[in-house]
C-alpha atoms as a printed R data frame, in Angstrom:
    type eleno elety resid chain resno       x      y       z
1   ATOM     1    CA   UNK     A     1   0.000  0.000   0.000
2   ATOM     2    CA   UNK     A     2   1.310  3.487  -0.859
3   ATOM     3    CA   UNK     A     3   1.468  6.585   1.288
4   ATOM     4    CA   UNK     A     4  -1.774  7.190   3.158
5   ATOM     5    CA   UNK     A     5  -3.130  9.417   5.889
6   ATOM     6    CA   UNK     A     6  -6.289 10.105   7.847
7   ATOM     7    CA   UNK     A     7  -7.272 13.779   7.842
8   ATOM     8    CA   UNK     A     8 -10.005 14.859  10.247
9   ATOM     9    CA   UNK     A     9 -11.678 18.166   9.419
10  ATOM    10    CA   UNK     A    10 -13.787 20.311  11.696
11  ATOM    11    CA   UNK     A    11 -14.380 23.174  14.057
12  ATOM    12    CA   UNK     A    12 -14.956 22.556  17.773
13  ATOM    13    CA   UNK     A    13 -17.077 25.669  18.138
14  ATOM    14    CA   UNK     A    14 -19.754 24.615  15.622
15  ATOM    15    CA   UNK     A    15 -21.569 21.794  17.423
16  ATOM    16    CA   UNK     A    16 -21.472 18.591  15.304
17  ATOM    17    CA   UNK     A    17 -18.606 19.970  13.213
18  ATOM    18    CA   UNK     A    18 -16.494 19.164  16.287
19  ATOM    19    CA   UNK     A    19 -16.652 15.469  15.386
20  ATOM    20    CA   UNK     A    20 -13.465 15.742  13.301
21  ATOM    21    CA   UNK     A    21 -11.243 17.022  16.119
22  ATOM    22    CA   UNK     A    22 -12.695 14.504  18.596
23  ATOM    23    CA   UNK     A    23 -12.065 11.588  16.265
24  ATOM    24    CA   UNK     A    24  -8.543 12.858  15.500
25  ATOM    25    CA   UNK     A    25  -7.749 12.867  19.239
26  ATOM    26    CA   UNK     A    26  -9.062  9.325  19.648
27  ATOM    27    CA   UNK     A    27  -7.130  8.024  16.635
28  ATOM    28    CA   UNK     A    28  -3.910  9.751  17.740
29  ATOM    29    CA   UNK     A    29  -4.189  8.040  21.142
30  ATOM    30    CA   UNK     A    30  -4.131  4.648  19.398
31  ATOM    31    CA   UNK     A    31  -0.634  5.000  17.859
32  ATOM    32    CA   UNK     A    32  -1.755  3.757  14.443
33  ATOM    33    CA   UNK     A    33   0.562  2.851  11.592
34  ATOM    34    CA   UNK     A    34  -1.157  5.457   9.436
35  ATOM    35    CA   UNK     A    35  -0.562  9.179  10.119
36  ATOM    36    CA   UNK     A    36  -3.505 11.129  11.553
37  ATOM    37    CA   UNK     A    37  -3.873 14.874  10.984
38  ATOM    38    CA   UNK     A    38  -6.370 17.503  12.065
39  ATOM    39    CA   UNK     A    39  -7.331 20.335   9.731
40  ATOM    40    CA   UNK     A    40  -9.730 23.234   9.937
41  ATOM    41    CA   UNK     A    41 -10.432 22.575   6.242
42  ATOM    42    CA   UNK     A    42  -8.505 25.514   4.796
43  ATOM    43    CA   UNK     A    43  -7.781 24.563   1.139
44  ATOM    44    CA   UNK     A    44  -4.070 25.453   1.208
45  ATOM    45    CA   UNK     A    45  -3.534 23.324   4.298
46  ATOM    46    CA   UNK     A    46  -5.394 20.405   2.710
47  ATOM    47    CA   UNK     A    47  -3.287 20.669  -0.447
48  ATOM    48    CA   UNK     A    48  -0.158 20.429   1.717
49  ATOM    49    CA   UNK     A    49  -1.530 17.431   3.629
50  ATOM    50    CA   UNK     A    50  -2.480 15.642   0.391
51  ATOM    51    CA   UNK     A    51   0.961 16.116  -1.180
52  ATOM    52    CA   UNK     A    52   2.611 12.740  -1.780
53  ATOM    53    CA   UNK     A    53  -0.362 10.648  -0.655
54  ATOM    54    CA   UNK     A    54  -1.789  7.726  -2.591
55  ATOM    55    CA   UNK     A    55  -4.801  7.463  -0.260
56  ATOM    56    CA   UNK     A    56  -6.426 10.135   1.892
57  ATOM    57    CA   UNK     A    57  -9.200  9.182   4.277
58  ATOM    58    CA   UNK     A    58 -11.068 12.369   5.079
59  ATOM    59    CA   UNK     A    59 -13.344 12.630   8.126
60  ATOM    60    CA   UNK     A    60 -15.927 15.391   8.360
61  ATOM    61    CA   UNK     A    61 -19.441 16.256   9.484
62  ATOM    62    CA   UNK     A    62 -21.775 16.421   6.481
63  ATOM    63    CA   UNK     A    63 -25.281 17.641   5.793
64  ATOM    64    CA   UNK     A    64 -27.004 15.664   3.061
65  ATOM    65    CA   UNK     A    65 -30.586 15.879   4.208
66  ATOM    66    CA   UNK     A    66 -30.893 12.256   3.026
67  ATOM    67    CA   UNK     A    67 -29.828 10.492   6.220
68  ATOM    68    CA   UNK     A    68 -30.622 10.608   9.908
69  ATOM    69    CA   UNK     A    69 -28.155 12.499  12.118
70  ATOM    70    CA   UNK     A    70 -25.312 10.228  13.176
71  ATOM    71    CA   UNK     A    71 -25.388  8.140   9.998
72  ATOM    72    CA   UNK     A    72 -21.866  7.219   8.885
73  ATOM    73    CA   UNK     A    73 -21.361  7.151   5.133
74  ATOM    74    CA   UNK     A    74 -18.334  6.562   2.896
75  ATOM    75    CA   UNK     A    75 -17.935  8.360  -0.407
76  ATOM    76    CA   UNK     A    76 -15.048  8.083  -2.849
77  ATOM    77    CA   UNK     A    77 -13.840 11.202  -4.600
78  ATOM    78    CA   UNK     A    78 -10.939  9.877  -6.643
79  ATOM    79    CA   UNK     A    79 -12.776  9.451  -9.931
80  ATOM    80    CA   UNK     A    80 -15.659 11.884  -9.799
81  ATOM    81    CA   UNK     A    81 -16.819 14.883  -7.783
82  ATOM    82    CA   UNK     A    82 -18.470 14.335  -4.445
83  ATOM    83    CA   UNK     A    83 -22.076 15.362  -4.274
84  ATOM    84    CA   UNK     A    84 -21.948 18.740  -2.550
85  ATOM    85    CA   UNK     A    85 -22.508 17.412   0.932
86  ATOM    86    CA   UNK     A    86 -19.841 19.106   2.966
87  ATOM    87    CA   UNK     A    87 -20.651 22.433   4.498
88  ATOM    88    CA   UNK     A    88 -18.819 25.657   3.851
89  ATOM    89    CA   UNK     A    89 -16.107 26.220   6.391
90  ATOM    90    CA   UNK     A    90 -15.319 29.482   8.096
91  ATOM    91    CA   UNK     A    91 -13.090 30.136   5.074
92  ATOM    92    CA   UNK     A    92 -16.085 30.078   2.712
93  ATOM    93    CA   UNK     A    93 -15.181 26.841   0.930
94  ATOM    94    CA   UNK     A    94 -16.136 23.342   1.997
95  ATOM    95    CA   UNK     A    95 -14.309 20.042   1.716
96  ATOM    96    CA   UNK     A    96 -16.058 19.050  -1.526
97  ATOM    97    CA   UNK     A    97 -14.942 22.298  -3.151
98  ATOM    98    CA   UNK     A    98 -11.382 21.856  -1.840
99  ATOM    99    CA   UNK     A    99 -11.285 18.386  -3.374
100 ATOM   100    CA   UNK     A   100 -12.401 19.768  -6.729
101 ATOM   101    CA   UNK     A   101  -9.802 22.543  -6.526
102 ATOM   102    CA   UNK     A   102  -7.087 19.949  -5.896
103 ATOM   103    CA   UNK     A   103  -8.397 17.827  -8.757
104 ATOM   104    CA   UNK     A   104  -8.195 20.797 -11.138
105 ATOM   105    CA   UNK     A   105  -4.609 21.433  -9.989
106 ATOM   106    CA   UNK     A   106  -3.766 17.732 -10.415
107 ATOM   107    CA   UNK     A   107  -2.887 17.678  -6.726
108 ATOM   108    CA   UNK     A   108  -5.516 15.228  -5.501
109 ATOM   109    CA   UNK     A   109  -4.431 11.779  -4.307
110 ATOM   110    CA   UNK     A   110  -5.661  8.970  -6.581
111 ATOM   111    CA   UNK     A   111  -7.769  7.512  -3.765
112 ATOM   112    CA   UNK     A   112  -9.772  9.941  -1.617
113 ATOM   113    CA   UNK     A   113 -12.413  8.537   0.698
114 ATOM   114    CA   UNK     A   114 -14.718 10.679   2.785
115 ATOM   115    CA   UNK     A   115 -16.069  9.168   5.963
116 ATOM   116    CA   UNK     A   116 -18.914 11.582   6.578
117 ATOM   117    CA   UNK     A   117 -21.007 11.689   9.706
118 ATOM   118    CA   UNK     A   118 -24.450 13.184   9.103
119 ATOM   119    CA   UNK     A   119 -24.735 16.282  11.288
120 ATOM   120    CA   UNK     A   120 -27.814 17.546  13.069
121 ATOM   121    CA   UNK     A   121 -26.491 20.998  13.962
122 ATOM   122    CA   UNK     A   122 -23.603 23.153  12.795
123 ATOM   123    CA   UNK     A   123 -24.703 26.139  14.849
124 ATOM   124    CA   UNK     A   124 -22.291 27.791  17.281
125 ATOM   125    CA   UNK     A   125 -21.724 25.639  20.336
126 ATOM   126    CA   UNK     A   126 -19.150 23.236  21.693
127 ATOM   127    CA   UNK     A   127 -21.314 20.149  22.295
128 ATOM   128    CA   UNK     A   128 -22.038 17.387  19.793
129 ATOM   129    CA   UNK     A   129 -25.666 16.386  19.441
130 ATOM   130    CA   UNK     A   130 -26.434 12.979  21.025
131 ATOM   131    CA   UNK     A   131 -26.890 11.175  17.681
132 ATOM   132    CA   UNK     A   132 -23.532 12.366  16.358
133 ATOM   133    CA   UNK     A   133 -21.730 11.569  19.619
134 ATOM   134    CA   UNK     A   134 -23.209  8.053  19.515
135 ATOM   135    CA   UNK     A   135 -21.805  7.582  15.979
136 ATOM   136    CA   UNK     A   136 -18.160  7.958  17.043
137 ATOM   137    CA   UNK     A   137 -17.414  4.208  17.533
138 ATOM   138    CA   UNK     A   138 -18.968  3.286  14.157
139 ATOM   139    CA   UNK     A   139 -17.168  6.149  12.441
140 ATOM   140    CA   UNK     A   140 -13.811  5.088  13.890
141 ATOM   141    CA   UNK     A   141 -14.340  1.495  12.789
142 ATOM   142    CA   UNK     A   142 -15.139  2.671   9.257
143 ATOM   143    CA   UNK     A   143 -12.161  5.055   9.182
144 ATOM   144    CA   UNK     A   144  -9.776  2.275  10.173
145 ATOM   145    CA   UNK     A   145 -11.241  0.009   7.499
146 ATOM   146    CA   UNK     A   146 -10.882  2.675   4.815
147 ATOM   147    CA   UNK     A   147  -7.329  3.486   5.911
148 ATOM   148    CA   UNK     A   148  -6.370 -0.173   5.786
149 ATOM   149    CA   UNK     A   149  -5.458 -0.218   9.471
150 ATOM   150    CA   UNK     A   150  -8.304 -2.374  10.775
């Protein structure tokens, strides 16, 4: 397997968007063979994190409106655009748009997988909603599977 990393995206002060940092902390405590990074989702930072990777497993809160809060879903972005399911960050561009920017710059890893956790609230606040908090174990299991570290 080539170079890979897990990149958790989020903002602790926007309720369910804090899932990324919480999962990053949990994964870092496990001393995995795959590197784990936290990002606020800024496109330049993501481009740097993606440099040299063959596989990037992205973790983020998503709003699809098609699933119940706390639903864990895996989407692959290597071959085609993600449906616009990520939310705009505080920088005005969401993860899906950052992926498309990297694709247009030919800077996207060949294998990008998004482990998205359906959010209930992205309003200001530091607490996860109960459904999203309950999804953490399932999300971690899926992340490890996608990263090839299960």
